[in-house]
N, CA, C and O atoms as CSV, one atom per row, in Angstrom:
chain,resi,resn,atom,element,x,y,z
A,1,MET,N,N,37.428,-60.785,28.668
A,1,MET,CA,C,37.543,-62.045,27.967
A,1,MET,C,C,36.295,-62.876,28.269
A,1,MET,O,O,35.888,-62.979,29.426
A,2,SER,N,N,35.693,-63.460,27.253
A,2,SER,CA,C,34.464,-64.231,27.432
A,2,SER,C,C,34.756,-65.591,28.054
A,2,SER,O,O,35.878,-66.095,27.996
A,3,VAL,N,N,33.720,-66.168,28.648
A,3,VAL,CA,C,33.872,-67.483,29.277
A,3,VAL,C,C,34.286,-68.517,28.238
A,3,VAL,O,O,35.132,-69.366,28.517
A,4,SER,N,N,33.705,-68.456,27.055
A,4,SER,CA,C,34.039,-69.444,26.025
A,4,SER,C,C,35.495,-69.343,25.592
A,4,SER,O,O,36.119,-70.361,25.292
A,5,SER,N,N,36.047,-68.133,25.556
A,5,SER,CA,C,37.454,-68.012,25.171
A,5,SER,C,C,38.370,-68.509,26.284
A,5,SER,O,O,39.429,-69.071,26.005
A,6,VAL,N,N,37.975,-68.308,27.547
A,6,VAL,CA,C,38.765,-68.826,28.664
A,6,VAL,C,C,38.717,-70.349,28.664
A,6,VAL,O,O,39.742,-71.002,28.862
A,7,VAL,N,N,37.540,-70.917,28.446
A,7,VAL,CA,C,37.410,-72.374,28.362
A,7,VAL,C,C,38.275,-72.904,27.230
A,7,VAL,O,O,38.961,-73.914,27.392
A,8,HIS,N,N,38.249,-72.229,26.085
A,8,HIS,CA,C,39.059,-72.655,24.945
A,8,HIS,C,C,40.557,-72.627,25.288
A,8,HIS,O,O,41.283,-73.566,24.962
A,9,GLU,N,N,41.017,-71.556,25.943
A,9,GLU,CA,C,42.428,-71.453,26.311
A,9,GLU,C,C,42.826,-72.542,27.300
A,9,GLU,O,O,43.881,-73.160,27.153
A,10,LEU,N,N,41.995,-72.777,28.300
A,10,LEU,CA,C,42.291,-73.836,29.273
A,10,LEU,C,C,42.292,-75.209,28.611
A,10,LEU,O,O,43.146,-76.047,28.900
A,11,LYS,N,N,41.333,-75.429,27.725
A,11,LYS,CA,C,41.266,-76.709,27.003
A,11,LYS,C,C,42.536,-76.913,26.170
A,11,LYS,O,O,43.071,-78.020,26.108
A,12,THR,N,N,43.006,-75.855,25.539
A,12,THR,CA,C,44.235,-75.930,24.756
A,12,THR,C,C,45.424,-76.289,25.634
A,12,THR,O,O,46.246,-77.126,25.259
A,13,LEU,N,N,45.519,-75.660,26.801
A,13,LEU,CA,C,46.614,-75.971,27.722
A,13,LEU,C,C,46.560,-77.420,28.191
A,13,LEU,O,O,47.586,-78.098,28.243
A,14,ILE,N,N,45.379,-77.889,28.526
A,14,ILE,CA,C,45.235,-79.254,29.025
A,14,ILE,C,C,45.521,-80.276,27.931
A,14,ILE,O,O,46.229,-81.253,28.173
A,15,THR,N,N,44.988,-80.070,26.749
A,15,THR,CA,C,45.218,-81.029,25.667
A,15,THR,C,C,46.649,-80.995,25.157
A,15,THR,O,O,47.095,-81.938,24.504
A,16,SER,N,N,47.378,-79.916,25.447
A,16,SER,CA,C,48.793,-79.871,25.042
A,16,SER,C,C,49.681,-80.495,26.117
A,16,SER,O,O,50.906,-80.384,26.066
A,17,LYS,N,N,49.049,-81.150,27.090
A,17,LYS,CA,C,49.734,-81.915,28.139
A,17,LYS,C,C,50.519,-81.049,29.122
A,17,LYS,O,O,51.535,-81.487,29.664
A,18,GLN,N,N,50.054,-79.829,29.352
A,18,GLN,CA,C,50.652,-79.007,30.408
A,18,GLN,C,C,50.348,-79.701,31.728
A,18,GLN,O,O,49.178,-79.929,32.033
A,19,PRO,N,N,51.357,-80.047,32.522
A,19,PRO,CA,C,51.086,-80.790,33.758
A,19,PRO,C,C,50.414,-79.951,34.846
A,19,PRO,O,O,49.691,-80.485,35.687
A,20,VAL,N,N,50.652,-78.646,34.828
A,20,VAL,CA,C,50.079,-77.773,35.851
A,20,VAL,C,C,49.647,-76.470,35.191
A,20,VAL,O,O,50.387,-75.872,34.410
A,21,VAL,N,N,48.448,-76.052,35.519
A,21,VAL,CA,C,47.939,-74.755,35.084
A,21,VAL,C,C,47.507,-74.035,36.354
A,21,VAL,O,O,46.746,-74.583,37.152
A,22,THR,N,N,47.982,-72.827,36.543
A,22,THR,CA,C,47.650,-72.060,37.733
A,22,THR,C,C,46.621,-70.995,37.389
A,22,THR,O,O,46.788,-70.226,36.442
A,23,LEU,N,N,45.556,-70.966,38.178
A,23,LEU,CA,C,44.541,-69.928,38.046
A,23,LEU,C,C,44.501,-69.171,39.354
A,23,LEU,O,O,44.410,-69.770,40.426
A,24,GLU,N,N,44.569,-67.873,39.267
A,24,GLU,CA,C,44.469,-67.059,40.468
A,24,GLU,C,C,43.267,-66.148,40.317
A,24,GLU,O,O,43.167,-65.371,39.368
A,25,SER,N,N,42.350,-66.261,41.281
A,25,SER,CA,C,41.125,-65.480,41.207
A,25,SER,C,C,40.541,-65.315,42.600
A,25,SER,O,O,40.683,-66.189,43.455
A,26,ALA,N,N,39.892,-64.198,42.814
A,26,ALA,CA,C,39.154,-63.983,44.055
A,26,ALA,C,C,37.722,-64.502,43.913
A,26,ALA,O,O,36.945,-64.462,44.867
A,27,GLU,N,N,37.379,-64.984,42.726
A,27,GLU,CA,C,36.022,-65.440,42.445
A,27,GLU,C,C,35.993,-66.967,42.354
A,27,GLU,O,O,35.920,-67.539,41.266
A,28,GLU,N,N,36.051,-67.611,43.518
A,28,GLU,CA,C,36.136,-69.067,43.570
A,28,GLU,C,C,34.955,-69.751,42.893
A,28,GLU,O,O,35.143,-70.718,42.155
A,29,GLU,N,N,33.767,-69.271,43.129
A,29,GLU,CA,C,32.582,-69.890,42.535
A,29,GLU,C,C,32.634,-69.815,41.007
A,29,GLU,O,O,32.246,-70.756,40.315
A,30,ARG,N,N,33.109,-68.703,40.502
A,30,ARG,CA,C,33.217,-68.541,39.047
A,30,ARG,C,C,34.224,-69.524,38.456
A,30,ARG,O,O,33.980,-70.109,37.400
A,31,VAL,N,N,35.356,-69.705,39.136
A,31,VAL,CA,C,36.364,-70.667,38.675
A,31,VAL,C,C,35.799,-72.079,38.755
A,31,VAL,O,O,36.001,-72.879,37.841
A,32,ASP,N,N,35.090,-72.396,39.842
A,32,ASP,CA,C,34.462,-73.716,39.971
A,32,ASP,C,C,33.526,-73.987,38.797
A,32,ASP,O,O,33.566,-75.066,38.206
A,33,ASN,N,N,32.697,-73.025,38.465
A,33,ASN,CA,C,31.760,-73.188,37.347
A,33,ASN,C,C,32.492,-73.333,36.018
A,33,ASN,O,O,32.099,-74.133,35.169
A,34,LEU,N,N,33.540,-72.570,35.847
A,34,LEU,CA,C,34.350,-72.646,34.635
A,34,LEU,C,C,34.957,-74.039,34.488
A,34,LEU,O,O,34.917,-74.629,33.408
A,35,LEU,N,N,35.514,-74.558,35.571
A,35,LEU,CA,C,36.135,-75.879,35.518
A,35,LEU,C,C,35.109,-76.987,35.333
A,35,LEU,O,O,35.396,-77.988,34.675
A,36,CYS,N,N,33.922,-76.828,35.901
A,36,CYS,CA,C,32.840,-77.795,35.671
A,36,CYS,C,C,32.464,-77.836,34.194
A,36,CYS,O,O,32.284,-78.908,33.617
A,37,SER,N,N,32.348,-76.664,33.595
A,37,SER,CA,C,32.021,-76.585,32.163
A,37,SER,C,C,33.116,-77.225,31.319
A,37,SER,O,O,32.842,-77.976,30.383
A,38,LEU,N,N,34.342,-76.919,31.663
A,38,LEU,CA,C,35.479,-77.458,30.926
A,38,LEU,C,C,35.532,-78.974,31.041
A,38,LEU,O,O,35.710,-79.666,30.039
A,39,ALA,N,N,35.378,-79.496,32.257
A,39,ALA,CA,C,35.417,-80.941,32.470
A,39,ALA,C,C,34.305,-81.633,31.684
A,39,ALA,O,O,34.534,-82.675,31.069
A,40,ALA,N,N,33.106,-81.057,31.705
A,40,ALA,CA,C,31.989,-81.633,30.959
A,40,ALA,C,C,32.273,-81.632,29.462
A,40,ALA,O,O,32.021,-82.621,28.774
A,41,GLU,N,N,32.795,-80.527,28.967
A,41,GLU,CA,C,33.101,-80.415,27.539
A,41,GLU,C,C,34.162,-81.420,27.115
A,41,GLU,O,O,34.107,-81.959,26.010
A,42,MET,N,N,35.132,-81.673,27.997
A,42,MET,CA,C,36.232,-82.585,27.668
A,42,MET,C,C,35.929,-84.034,28.036
A,42,MET,O,O,36.696,-84.937,27.703
A,43,GLY,N,N,34.809,-84.253,28.724
A,43,GLY,CA,C,34.459,-85.611,29.130
A,43,GLY,C,C,35.379,-86.157,30.210
A,43,GLY,O,O,35.655,-87.356,30.258
A,44,LEU,N,N,35.850,-85.267,31.077
A,44,LEU,CA,C,36.762,-85.659,32.153
A,44,LEU,C,C,36.096,-85.431,33.506
A,44,LEU,O,O,35.288,-84.515,33.655
A,45,PRO,N,N,36.435,-86.263,34.495
A,45,PRO,CA,C,35.929,-85.980,35.832
A,45,PRO,C,C,36.655,-84.786,36.436
A,45,PRO,O,O,37.816,-84.524,36.120
A,46,LEU,N,N,35.961,-84.072,37.301
A,46,LEU,CA,C,36.552,-82.936,38.004
A,46,LEU,C,C,36.707,-83.310,39.470
A,46,LEU,O,O,35.758,-83.752,40.117
A,47,PHE,N,N,37.911,-83.126,39.978
A,47,PHE,CA,C,38.213,-83.366,41.383
A,47,PHE,C,C,38.599,-82.036,42.014
A,47,PHE,O,O,39.271,-81.216,41.388
A,48,THR,N,N,38.174,-81.828,43.248
A,48,THR,CA,C,38.599,-80.630,43.964
A,48,THR,C,C,39.277,-81.050,45.258
A,48,THR,O,O,39.000,-82.119,45.802
A,49,TRP,N,N,40.167,-80.198,45.740
A,49,TRP,CA,C,40.860,-80.446,47.001
A,49,TRP,C,C,40.876,-79.167,47.817
A,49,TRP,O,O,41.133,-78.079,47.300
A,50,THR,N,N,40.593,-79.323,49.105
A,50,THR,CA,C,40.809,-78.255,50.073
A,50,THR,C,C,41.434,-78.904,51.297
A,50,THR,O,O,41.274,-80.103,51.525
A,51,VAL,N,N,42.136,-78.116,52.071
A,51,VAL,CA,C,42.782,-78.643,53.269
A,51,VAL,C,C,41.746,-79.106,54.299
A,51,VAL,O,O,42.052,-79.949,55.142
A,52,THR,N,N,40.554,-78.577,54.240
A,52,THR,CA,C,39.523,-78.963,55.201
A,52,THR,C,C,38.703,-80.164,54.744
A,52,THR,O,O,38.211,-80.921,55.581
A,53,GLN,N,N,38.546,-80.356,53.444
A,53,GLN,CA,C,37.706,-81.439,52.924
A,53,GLN,C,C,38.496,-82.580,52.288
A,53,GLN,O,O,37.967,-83.678,52.118
A,54,GLY,N,N,39.743,-82.331,51.939
A,54,GLY,CA,C,40.507,-83.353,51.226
A,54,GLY,C,C,40.100,-83.399,49.764
A,54,GLY,O,O,39.449,-82.486,49.257
A,55,LEU,N,N,40.489,-84.468,49.095
A,55,LEU,CA,C,40.196,-84.646,47.677
A,55,LEU,C,C,38.833,-85.293,47.516
A,55,LEU,O,O,38.497,-86.243,48.222
A,56,GLN,N,N,38.059,-84.775,46.589
A,56,GLN,CA,C,36.795,-85.413,46.267
A,56,GLN,C,C,36.448,-85.173,44.807
A,56,GLN,O,O,36.680,-84.101,44.249
A,57,ARG,N,N,35.889,-86.208,44.220
A,57,ARG,CA,C,35.344,-86.050,42.876
A,57,ARG,C,C,34.064,-85.260,43.037
A,57,ARG,O,O,33.262,-85.553,43.924
A,58,VAL,N,N,33.860,-84.264,42.196
A,58,VAL,CA,C,32.684,-83.397,42.325
A,58,VAL,C,C,31.421,-84.257,42.324
A,58,VAL,O,O,31.194,-85.072,41.430
A,59,GLY,N,N,30.611,-84.044,43.362
A,59,GLY,CA,C,29.364,-84.776,43.501
A,59,GLY,C,C,29.493,-86.094,44.247
A,59,GLY,O,O,28.500,-86.801,44.416
A,60,GLN,N,N,30.700,-86.441,44.700
A,60,GLN,CA,C,30.897,-87.692,45.426
A,60,GLN,C,C,31.581,-87.414,46.755
A,60,GLN,O,O,31.922,-86.271,47.059
A,61,SER,N,N,31.778,-88.449,47.536
A,61,SER,CA,C,32.392,-88.267,48.850
A,61,SER,C,C,33.900,-88.107,48.723
A,61,SER,O,O,34.494,-88.449,47.701
A,62,MET,N,N,34.510,-87.575,49.791
A,62,MET,CA,C,35.939,-87.312,49.770
A,62,MET,C,C,36.745,-88.594,49.941
A,62,MET,O,O,36.240,-89.602,50.437
A,63,VAL,N,N,37.999,-88.536,49.524
A,63,VAL,CA,C,38.931,-89.640,49.712
A,63,VAL,C,C,39.534,-89.468,51.104
A,63,VAL,O,O,40.241,-88.493,51.355
A,64,TYR,N,N,39.265,-90.393,51.996
A,64,TYR,CA,C,39.663,-90.279,53.398
A,64,TYR,C,C,41.169,-90.036,53.540
A,64,TYR,O,O,41.987,-90.711,52.915
A,65,GLY,N,N,41.510,-89.055,54.381
A,65,GLY,CA,C,42.893,-88.789,54.743
A,65,GLY,C,C,43.663,-87.901,53.789
A,65,GLY,O,O,44.846,-87.644,54.011
A,66,THR,N,N,43.030,-87.431,52.746
A,66,THR,CA,C,43.760,-86.647,51.752
A,66,THR,C,C,43.757,-85.155,52.041
A,66,THR,O,O,44.155,-84.362,51.188
A,67,ASN,N,N,43.313,-84.757,53.237
A,67,ASN,CA,C,43.351,-83.326,53.537
A,67,ASN,C,C,44.782,-82.859,53.816
A,67,ASN,O,O,45.060,-81.662,53.738
A,68,ASP,N,N,45.686,-83.773,54.136
A,68,ASP,CA,C,47.103,-83.437,54.292
A,68,ASP,C,C,47.726,-83.286,52.895
A,68,ASP,O,O,47.589,-84.187,52.067
A,69,PRO,N,N,48.408,-82.165,52.621
A,69,PRO,CA,C,48.939,-81.926,51.279
A,69,PRO,C,C,49.899,-83.014,50.783
A,69,PRO,O,O,49.856,-83.380,49.609
A,70,LEU,N,N,50.751,-83.526,51.650
A,70,LEU,CA,C,51.702,-84.562,51.229
A,70,LEU,C,C,50.983,-85.877,50.932
A,70,LEU,O,O,51.316,-86.561,49.964
A,71,VAL,N,N,50.012,-86.227,51.749
A,71,VAL,CA,C,49.216,-87.433,51.496
A,71,VAL,C,C,48.459,-87.284,50.182
A,71,VAL,O,O,48.372,-88.233,49.403
A,72,LEU,N,N,47.913,-86.104,49.935
A,72,LEU,CA,C,47.216,-85.846,48.672
A,72,LEU,C,C,48.133,-86.102,47.484
A,72,LEU,O,O,47.763,-86.821,46.556
A,73,LEU,N,N,49.325,-85.519,47.509
A,73,LEU,CA,C,50.237,-85.661,46.378
A,73,LEU,C,C,50.669,-87.108,46.185
A,73,LEU,O,O,50.810,-87.565,45.050
A,74,ARG,N,N,50.878,-87.824,47.264
A,74,ARG,CA,C,51.209,-89.255,47.150
A,74,ARG,C,C,50.040,-90.025,46.535
A,74,ARG,O,O,50.239,-90.922,45.716
A,75,HIS,N,N,48.829,-89.666,46.935
A,75,HIS,CA,C,47.643,-90.308,46.379
A,75,HIS,C,C,47.505,-90.003,44.882
A,75,HIS,O,O,47.235,-90.903,44.086
A,76,LEU,N,N,47.687,-88.761,44.511
A,76,LEU,CA,C,47.584,-88.388,43.095
A,76,LEU,C,C,48.587,-89.148,42.240
A,76,LEU,O,O,48.293,-89.487,41.094
A,77,ALA,N,N,49.762,-89.415,42.784
A,77,ALA,CA,C,50.796,-90.135,42.034
A,77,ALA,C,C,50.383,-91.573,41.721
A,77,ALA,O,O,50.929,-92.186,40.804
A,78,THR,N,N,49.429,-92.114,42.470
A,78,THR,CA,C,48.998,-93.500,42.247
A,78,THR,C,C,47.802,-93.610,41.313
A,78,THR,O,O,47.465,-94.707,40.868
A,79,LEU,N,N,47.158,-92.490,41.012
A,79,LEU,CA,C,45.941,-92.537,40.199
A,79,LEU,C,C,46.229,-92.890,38.749
A,79,LEU,O,O,47.244,-92.483,38.183
A,80,THR,N,N,45.328,-93.644,38.166
A,80,THR,CA,C,45.436,-93.970,36.747
A,80,THR,C,C,44.338,-93.286,35.933
A,80,THR,O,O,44.328,-93.367,34.705
A,81,VAL,N,N,43.421,-92.618,36.619
A,81,VAL,CA,C,42.325,-91.928,35.944
A,81,VAL,C,C,42.790,-90.548,35.478
A,81,VAL,O,O,43.513,-89.849,36.189
A,82,GLU,N,N,42.367,-90.173,34.282
A,82,GLU,CA,C,42.615,-88.809,33.820
A,82,GLU,C,C,41.485,-87.935,34.336
A,82,GLU,O,O,40.337,-88.371,34.430
A,83,GLY,N,N,41.820,-86.712,34.666
A,83,GLY,CA,C,40.809,-85.802,35.153
A,83,GLY,C,C,41.378,-84.411,35.297
A,83,GLY,O,O,42.550,-84.168,35.012
A,84,ILE,N,N,40.539,-83.509,35.741
A,84,ILE,CA,C,40.960,-82.152,36.070
A,84,ILE,C,C,40.951,-82.064,37.585
A,84,ILE,O,O,39.952,-82.392,38.225
A,85,PHE,N,N,42.061,-81.623,38.157
A,85,PHE,CA,C,42.231,-81.574,39.596
A,85,PHE,C,C,42.422,-80.123,40.013
A,85,PHE,O,O,43.407,-79.478,39.653
A,86,GLU,N,N,41.467,-79.628,40.773
A,86,GLU,CA,C,41.508,-78.254,41.262
A,86,GLU,C,C,41.971,-78.289,42.718
A,86,GLU,O,O,41.246,-78.745,43.602
A,87,LEU,N,N,43.189,-77.801,42.952
A,87,LEU,CA,C,43.751,-77.773,44.298
A,87,LEU,C,C,43.620,-76.351,44.821
A,87,LEU,O,O,44.400,-75.470,44.459
A,88,LYS,N,N,42.638,-76.137,45.665
A,88,LYS,CA,C,42.333,-74.788,46.138
A,88,LYS,C,C,43.299,-74.380,47.245
A,88,LYS,O,O,43.569,-75.154,48.164
A,89,ASP,N,N,43.816,-73.158,47.148
A,89,ASP,CA,C,44.720,-72.597,48.165
A,89,ASP,C,C,45.922,-73.491,48.435
A,89,ASP,O,O,46.340,-73.634,49.583
A,90,PHE,N,N,46.476,-74.087,47.402
A,90,PHE,CA,C,47.570,-75.040,47.576
A,90,PHE,C,C,48.946,-74.378,47.666
A,90,PHE,O,O,49.865,-74.951,48.251
A,91,THR,N,N,49.097,-73.207,47.107
A,91,THR,CA,C,50.399,-72.551,47.030
A,91,THR,C,C,51.135,-72.458,48.361
A,91,THR,O,O,52.333,-72.741,48.381
A,92,PRO,N,N,50.511,-72.083,49.469
A,92,PRO,CA,C,51.257,-71.999,50.734
A,92,PRO,C,C,51.901,-73.329,51.155
A,92,PRO,O,O,52.925,-73.335,51.837
A,93,HIS,N,N,51.305,-74.438,50.750
A,93,HIS,CA,C,51.844,-75.748,51.118
A,93,HIS,C,C,53.130,-76.067,50.357
A,93,HIS,O,O,53.897,-76.940,50.762
A,94,LEU,N,N,53.357,-75.363,49.264
A,94,LEU,CA,C,54.569,-75.584,48.483
A,94,LEU,C,C,55.799,-74.941,49.127
A,94,LEU,O,O,56.907,-75.070,48.608
A,95,ALA,N,N,55.612,-74.258,50.239
A,95,ALA,CA,C,56.742,-73.706,50.994
A,95,ALA,C,C,57.352,-74.763,51.912
A,95,ALA,O,O,58.420,-74.549,52.487
A,96,GLN,N,N,56.677,-75.902,52.048
A,96,GLN,CA,C,57.165,-76.988,52.890
A,96,GLN,C,C,57.982,-77.967,52.043
A,96,GLN,O,O,57.627,-78.229,50.893
A,97,PRO,N,N,59.074,-78.512,52.598
A,97,PRO,CA,C,59.946,-79.395,51.816
A,97,PRO,C,C,59.249,-80.638,51.251
A,97,PRO,O,O,59.481,-80.989,50.094
A,98,GLY,N,N,58.398,-81.313,52.041
A,98,GLY,CA,C,57.745,-82.525,51.577
A,98,GLY,C,C,56.837,-82.292,50.382
A,98,GLY,O,O,57.014,-82.921,49.339
A,99,PRO,N,N,55.868,-81.394,50.519
A,99,PRO,CA,C,54.977,-81.145,49.386
A,99,PRO,C,C,55.671,-80.620,48.137
A,99,PRO,O,O,55.314,-81.019,47.028
A,100,ILE,N,N,56.648,-79.742,48.287
A,100,ILE,CA,C,57.302,-79.210,47.071
A,100,ILE,C,C,58.079,-80.315,46.357
A,100,ILE,O,O,58.114,-80.352,45.127
A,101,ARG,N,N,58.689,-81.196,47.104
A,101,ARG,CA,C,59.428,-82.305,46.495
A,101,ARG,C,C,58.469,-83.271,45.795
A,101,ARG,O,O,58.724,-83.723,44.679
A,102,ALA,N,N,57.365,-83.574,46.473
A,102,ALA,CA,C,56.381,-84.492,45.898
A,102,ALA,C,C,55.696,-83.888,44.676
A,102,ALA,O,O,55.344,-84.603,43.738
A,103,PHE,N,N,55.511,-82.583,44.691
A,103,PHE,CA,C,54.869,-81.912,43.587
A,103,PHE,C,C,55.731,-81.980,42.344
A,103,PHE,O,O,55.346,-81.460,41.297
């Protein structure tokens, strides 16, 4: 499948108001580049999250204290900005009662 067709499919999912889209890949850099392209095409900011860095808008500093999954989800619930949020390696945190409930 070409990159443009994957971007088109993801764009369709996002514009149809799918609240969560899951991507599973061993090629993190490729997914990062894909999401950067998609965000640019859609005119949306791209945010990434890791347990070690917390939430950060791509190219900017992290939001202090958001490396905890539950704090991250509480923070996301307060945001009024539209964007694409890439939560890397988040699935294991959904085994905990707090994060799964907040999610």
